[in-house]
C-alpha positions in Angstrom: 12.5 12.0 -5.0 10.1 11.5 -2.1 9.9 14.0 0.8 9.0 11.9 3.8 6.9 13.5 6.6 6.0 10.3 8.5 2.5 11.0 9.5 1.5 7.7 11.1 3.5 6.0 8.4 4.8 3.1 10.5 1.3 2.7 12.0 -0.1 2.1 8.5 2.8 -0.3 7.8 2.1 -2.3 10.9 -1.6 -2.4 10.1 -1.0 -3.7 6.6 1.4 -6.3 8.0 -1.2 -7.4 10.5 -3.9 -7.7 7.9 -1.7 -9.9 5.6 -0.6 -12.1 8.5 -4.2 -12.6 9.8 -6.4 -12.3 6.8 -9.2 -14.4 8.2 -10.1 -11.7 10.8 -10.2 -9.0 8.1 -12.2 -10.9 5.4 -15.2 -8.6 5.5 -13.0 -5.6 4.9 -10.8 -7.3 2.3 -13.9 -8.3 0.4 -14.3 -4.6 -0.4 -10.9 -4.6 -2.1 -11.0 -7.8 -4.2 -14.4 -9.5 -3.7 -17.7 -9.5 -5.7 -15.8 -9.4 -9.0 -13.5 -6.5 -8.0 -10.5 -8.8 -8.6 -10.9 -8.3 -12.4 -10.4 -4.6 -12.0 -7.1 -5.2 -10.4 -5.6 -7.0 -13.4 -3.2 -4.7 -15.2 0.2 -5.3 -16.9 2.9 -3.9 -14.6 1.2 -0.6 -13.7 3.5 1.9 -12.1 0.9 2.6 -9.5 1.1 -1.0 -8.6 -1.4 -3.5 -7.2 0.3 -3.1 -3.8 -0.1 0.7 -4.0 -3.8 0.2 -4.5 -4.0 -2.1 -1.5 -2.1 0.4 0.7 -4.4 3.2 -0.5 -7.4 1.0 0.3 -6.2 0.3 3.9 -5.3 3.9 4.6 -8.7 5.2 3.3 -10.4 2.6 5.6 -8.4 3.8 8.6 -9.2 7.4 8.0 -13.0 6.8 7.8 -12.8 4.5 10.9 -11.2 7.4 12.7 -14.5 9.3 12.4 -16.0 6.9 15.0 -13.3 7.7 17.6 -13.1 11.4 17.2 -14.1 12.9 20.6 -16.1 16.0 19.7 -16.7 16.8 23.4 -13.0 16.9 24.0 -12.5 18.9 20.9 -15.0 21.4 22.0 -13.4 21.6 25.5 -10.0 22.4 23.9 -11.5 25.2 21.9 -13.4 26.6 24.9 -10.2 26.7 26.9 -8.3 28.2 24.0 -7.8 31.6 25.7 -6.3 29.8 28.8 -3.6 28.1 26.8 0.0 29.5 27.0 1.4 27.6 24.0 -0.4 29.1 21.1 1.1 26.8 18.4 0.4 23.7 20.4 -3.2 24.9 21.1 -3.9 25.6 17.4 -2.7 22.0 16.7 -4.9 20.5 19.4 -8.0 22.4 18.1 -7.8 20.7 14.8 -9.0 17.2 13.8 -6.2 14.7 13.4 -6.8 14.7 9.7 -6.3 18.5 9.5 -2.9 18.2 11.2 -1.9 15.7 8.5 -2.9 18.2 5.8 -0.8 20.9 7.6 2.2 18.6 7.8 2.2 17.9 4.1 1.3 21.5 3.2 -1.9 20.5 1.4 -4.6 23.1 1.1 -7.9 22.0 2.5 -11.3 23.2 3.8 -10.9 23.4 7.6 -13.5 21.8 9.8 -14.2 25.2 11.4 -15.0 26.7 8.0 -17.1 23.7 7.0 -19.3 24.1 10.1 -19.8 27.8 9.2 -20.8 26.8 5.7 -23.5 24.5 7.0 -24.5 26.9 9.8 -23.7 24.5 12.7 -21.9 24.9 15.9 -19.3 22.4 17.1 -21.7 21.5 20.0 -24.3 20.3 17.4 -21.9 18.1 15.4 -22.7 14.4 15.0 -21.1 11.5 13.2 -22.9 12.2 10.0 -21.4 15.7 9.9 -18.0 14.2 10.2 -18.6 11.8 7.4 -20.0 14.6 5.2 -16.9 16.7 6.0 -14.6 13.8 4.9 -16.6 13.3 1.7 -16.3 17.1 1.0 -12.5 16.8 1.4 -12.5 13.8 -0.9 -14.6 15.7 -3.5 -12.1 18.6 -3.4 -9.2 16.1 -3.9 -7.5 17.2 -0.6 -8.0 13.8 1.0 -7.0 12.0 -2.2 -3.7 14.0 -2.4 -2.9 13.2 1.2 -3.6 9.5 0.9 -1.5 9.3 -2.3 1.5 10.8 -0.4 1.0 8.5 2.5 0.7 5.5 0.1 4.0 6.4 -1.5 5.7 6.5 1.9 4.3 3.2 3.0 5.1 1.5 -0.3 8.7 2.7 -0.1 9.1 1.0 3.3 7.1 -2.2 2.7 8.3 -2.9 -0.9 11.7 -3.8 0.6 10.0 -6.7 2.6 9.9 -9.5 0.1 8.3 -11.9 2.5 5.4 -9.5 2.9 5.2 -9.0 -0.9 4.9 -12.8 -1.1 2.0 -12.9 1.4 0.2 -10.1 -0.4 0.6 -11.7 -3.8 -0.5 -15.1 -2.4 -3.6 -13.5 -1.1 -4.4 -11.9 -4.5 -3.5 -15.1 -6.4 -5.9 -17.1 -4.2 -8.7 -14.8 -5.1 -8.0 -15.0 -8.8 -7.8 -18.8 -8.6 -11.2 -18.9 -6.8 -12.7 -16.7 -9.5 -11.2 -18.5 -12.5 -14.4 -20.3 -13.3 -16.6 -17.2 -13.1 -17.4 -14.9 -16.1 -14.2 -13.1 -17.2 -14.8 -9.6 -18.6 -14.4 -9.5 -22.4 -11.7 -6.9 -22.3 -9.5 -9.1 -20.1 -9.7 -12.3 -22.1 -6.5 -11.4 -24.0 -4.6 -11.3 -20.7 -5.8 -14.6 -19.3 -5.2 -18.2 -20.3 -7.8 -20.8 -20.5 -6.8 -22.2 -17.1 -7.5 -18.8 -15.5 -3.9 -17.9 -15.0 -2.5 -14.6 -16.4 -0.4 -14.7 -19.6 3.3 -14.0 -19.3 4.3 -10.4 -20.3 7.6 -8.8 -20.8 8.9 -7.2 -17.6 9.5 -3.5 -18.2 13.0 -2.0 -17.7 11.8 0.3 -14.9 10.5 -2.8 -13.0 13.8 -4.6 -13.5 15.8 -1.5 -12.4 13.7 -1.0 -9.2 13.9 -4.7 -8.3 17.6 -4.9 -9.0 18.4 -2.0 -6.7 16.0 -3.2 -4.0 17.7 -6.7 -4.0 21.2 -5.1 -4.1 22.1 -6.7 -7.4 22.2 -10.2 -5.8 20.2 -13.3 -6.2 17.8 -13.3 -3.2 18.1 -17.1 -2.8 21.8 -17.9 -3.0 23.1 -14.3 -2.7 25.3 -14.6 -5.8 26.5 -11.2 -7.1 24.7 -10.2 -10.4 26.2 -6.7 -10.8 28.9 -8.0 -13.3 31.4 -6.1 -11.1 32.9 -9.3 -9.6 31.9 -12.0 -12.1 30.7 -11.2 -15.6 29.4 -14.8 -16.2 26.5 -14.5 -13.7 23.2 -13.7 -15.4 20.4 -11.9 -13.7 16.9 -13.3 -13.9 13.6 -11.6 -12.9 11.2 -14.1 -11.3 7.6 -13.9 -10.2 7.5 -14.6 -6.5 4.1 -16.2 -6.8 4.4 -17.9 -10.2 1.9 -17.1 -13.0 1.1 -20.8 -13.0 -0.1 -20.4 -9.4 -2.3 -17.4 -10.5 0.4 -14.8 -9.7 0.1 -11.3 -11.0 2.2 -9.2 -13.4 3.0 -6.6 -10.8 6.2 -5.1 -9.5 5.3 -6.3 -6.0 5.5 -9.9 -7.4 9.0 -9.7 -8.9 12.4 -10.6 -7.4 15.9 -10.9 -8.6 17.4 -14.5 -9.0 20.4 -15.9 -10.7 19.9 -18.2 -13.7 20.7 -21.3 -11.7 18.2 -20.6 -8.9 15.5 -19.6 -11.3 15.9 -22.8 -13.2 16.6 -25.2 -10.4 15.5 -23.9 -7.0 12.1 -22.7 -8.4 11.7 -25.7 -10.7 8.6 -26.8 -8.8 6.9 -23.5 -9.6 6.0 -22.8 -5.9 6.0 -19.3 -4.3 9.4 -18.7 -2.8 11.6 -15.8 -1.7 14.1 -15.1 1.1 13.9 -13.2 4.4 17.6 -12.4 4.3 18.7 -8.8 3.5 22.0 -7.1 3.2 22.8 -4.7 6.0 23.8 -1.1 5.3 26.9 -1.6 7.5 28.3 -4.1 10.0 27.0 -3.4 13.5 29.5 -3.7 16.4 28.2 -5.5 19.5 
């Protein structure tokens, strides 16, 4: 059971959506995720902390470190200097803290405060520079506080975006393009058992937990023709679990790349082995206009 706190969750979701829809403008950043041979490290067989989890974590981490450059220390110092003039103590305490500290408080994560960090390095706030902020973030990361926060945020973002199959297709197309590009490079010895001679990944059995998650996400219906596959209405319909980006197109064995199809759509509509999904979803209820 996830306990959502929604600290900039939709901001992270929107950023990830923008990256996947305009990859060219983010190539230098994306290279740090999958480039220079890093794509090989992403090849796993249906990991529960999925490939898409890792991508979300990567983006959120990048955003946190980019925030260092926009932290206004002068404004932060002014707020602290005016502390005694504030009437709303709770609000004042929140304003005194760095944005990251407020996130830690929201998720009840123990951490080293920036104020205590400055005491430890014998520096006043007026003397702080960008390097001190980077060192502080690294200290939080070393103490696992930052990692715990990012993992919680990643779970929230995954919960929301996993429901968007079109976005899952765009993500998996991006990753499959990289694998195809790298197929002629040297494959690590430990991965050769997972990769065919043409550079595509070998087919692996889809675990029950993946099928269950995808079945409930897709409401027990074929995502292409919307046929009921719950066996509640028609027991003759057969559920099929399909790679959104086919393995033959360098798709990955990852939960983010799986969707629910009926037998007919899997054998006929996807016969050409192209990446395909649907942007139609069942509503929770019928809205009245």
